[in-house]
C-alpha positions, 0 to 999 in steps of 0.5 A: 470956187471957180467951177461952173455948170453951164446949161444950154438946150439943143435942137437935137442929139447930133448937134448937142454931141458936135458941140460937146466934142468941140468944147472938150477938144478946145479945152473950153469945158472938161466935161459935157453931159447930154440929157435927151428928152427935154420938152420946153415951152417958151414964148418966142417972137410973141408965140407960144412955142413947144419943142423937144430938145437936148440939155447940155450940162457943161462943166467948166470954170469961171475963168473959161466962161467968156471964151466958152460962151463966145464958141457956143454962140458960134457953134449953136444953131439957135438965134438966141441960145440958152446959156445959163452958168450956175456957180458950184458952191461945193464939189469933190476936190479932186474933181474940182482939181480935175476940171480945172486941169482939163480946161487949161489952155495948152 
């Protein structure tokens, strides 16, 4: 299956919404779901940090992944954004067809 769900956190809802719109407009993602209220704890530059973040669940395909990652790095405010792709092993065939049709370049 070629579908991927890419996880990416953002500092706030506004930046997540702007990134989501760009990815969908540019046909790099079929859909981006934005989930508020994520509390992250992580080590950064030898310090333990905690932050309120917003999680984006980006639905795309393996074929569009390289371009999506490149664009996400350009748009993102973080020095090192979380970009984790998870293979979808089972999906509704109609949904898969829809995702694939939405990310085909014009």
